[in-house]
N, C-alpha and C positions, 0 to 999 in steps of 0.2 A: 123568803127567810127561812133561815135554818134553825131548828128548835135548839133550846139550850142543851139538849142532851146531846144531840149531834155535833154541836161545837166543842163538847168535851171529849169526844172519841178521839182516839189515835188513828189516823186511816192506815198508817204504816202497820200497826198490829192487826187490824183486821186483813190486811194483803199479807202478812205473813202466817196469819191464822189459816186464811182461805188457802195459800199454798201447802201449808202442812197438812191439812185435811187432805188434798190431793195427792199428797205423798204416802198418806195412810191409806187411802183408796188404792193406789198403784201397789202397795205391798201387798195388801190384802188379795188384790186381783192375782198378783205373781204367786202368793202362798197357795193358790188354788192348784197351781201346776207345780208345786214343790216337790222335789226328788230330793233333797238333802236335808238332813236332821229330822225334825219331829214332822211326821206327813200330816198334812192338813188338807189333803186334795180331796177332790169329788172323786168317789170311788170308780175306777176305771178311766178316770182322765190320763192323758199321758203326761209323762214328765218332760217338761220343755227346759233344757238347760240355759238358755238365755233368760228365763223367768227366774232362775235361781240366782243368775249373776244381778239381775236387775235388784230383786229382795235384797242381795247382799250389801247392795251399794245404798239402798234407802234405809234397811234396818237400824242402823247406828244413830240414825239422825232423827226420825219423825217423833219419837217421845222424847228425847232431849228438847226438841223446840214445841211440842206440846206443853211440857210442864214449864218450860221457861216463858214462853208465851201467857201461860195461864197465870205464873208467878208476878209477872208484871202487870197484867191486867187487873189481879186482885191486889196489889200494890196501889195502883192508881184509883180503884175503888174506893179501898179503903181511906183513902186521904180525904174522899169526899162524903164519907157517910160515916156513923157512929157506929160501934163495935155490934151494937144490937142490930141495927140495921142493916149491915153487911152481913151477920150471922143469917138473920131472918131471909134476906134476899138470896142468900146461897142455899139455904133449906129449901125455898120453893123452886129454885132454879136448878139445883143439882141434886140434893137428898130424895125429896119427894118422887120425882120423876124416875130417878134410878131406881130406887127402893121398889116402886109400883111396877116397872119394867119385870125387875128380877122375879117377884112375886108372881106376876101374871104371864110372861113370857118366857124369861130367860130360865127358869126352872127346867123346862123342856129339854135344854142343853145339858144341863147336870144330868138327868133323868136317864138321855140317851147316852152320855159318857158312861155312865155307871151301868147301863144294860150292856153297852158294847164291851165294856170291861169285865163283864161276868159277875158284877157285884151285887147284883138284885136280889140274888139267894140268900144274901148273908145280911142283909139290912133288914130289920123288923119293919112290917107293913107302915104303922104309924110314923116311922121315922123316914121315910122315902123321900117325902115331898119335902121336908125341912132340909134334909141332907141335899136334895137335889137342886133346892133354891140357891144354899150357900155355896155348892158348886158348879153353880151354872151362869157365873157373873158375867162371863163373856167380856164384849168392851164395856159392860158397865162398871167394871173394877176402875176405871180411869176416872169417871165421874165421882162414884163414891171417894176415892183418894183425894179428888180436889176439894170435896167438902171437910174432910179432915183435914188437910193441910191449910185450909181457909181458917178453921179453928185454931189451929196451930200459929198461923199468921197473926190472928187476934190476940192470942196469948202472948206471941213474942213482943208484939207491939206494946202490950200492958207492960211486959217486965224492960223493955227498952225505952223507956219514955223520953230520953233525949235523942233518939233516933241515930245513936252511936254506929249501928250496923250499915245504916244506910250510908251515912256520911265515909265510913271506910271501904265500903264497896263503890262510892264515886271516887274515891281517891285511888282505887286500883288501876285506874287508867283504861 
């Protein structure tokens, strides 16, 4: 017998989420062989034009899909929880891991970017780590923005007690 949590899940959202994650992976693999725009490739790797084409096709879609799916999931989650439960759950699932990842791992990305850009000589020693941490978010920016948007959703729900925006969206067809 399925658990209550399993019955509440929306399978199509899980499938969309998984497909979108594959789009993100495909984009970032293509980005390694990028020859157009901001270079993000592995030093010495060849530019493969078909990878540029694939990345150009995928790029406009995956972030829109990720935020749309996250918004839908948050709306459904918030309808089954109090605002406090929702924010606590999001803090544990989103804010804590992304902040720990930023402070323990991704600061290296910021440091490398500063070093490669020649900026280390201009930053006072005690400020190198905080600036590196703040500039090294990498993919964690998405998770941190989800937390911010979750908080904004709770605020919006408090301001829109009659759920007028939800009904307005539903009438949009």
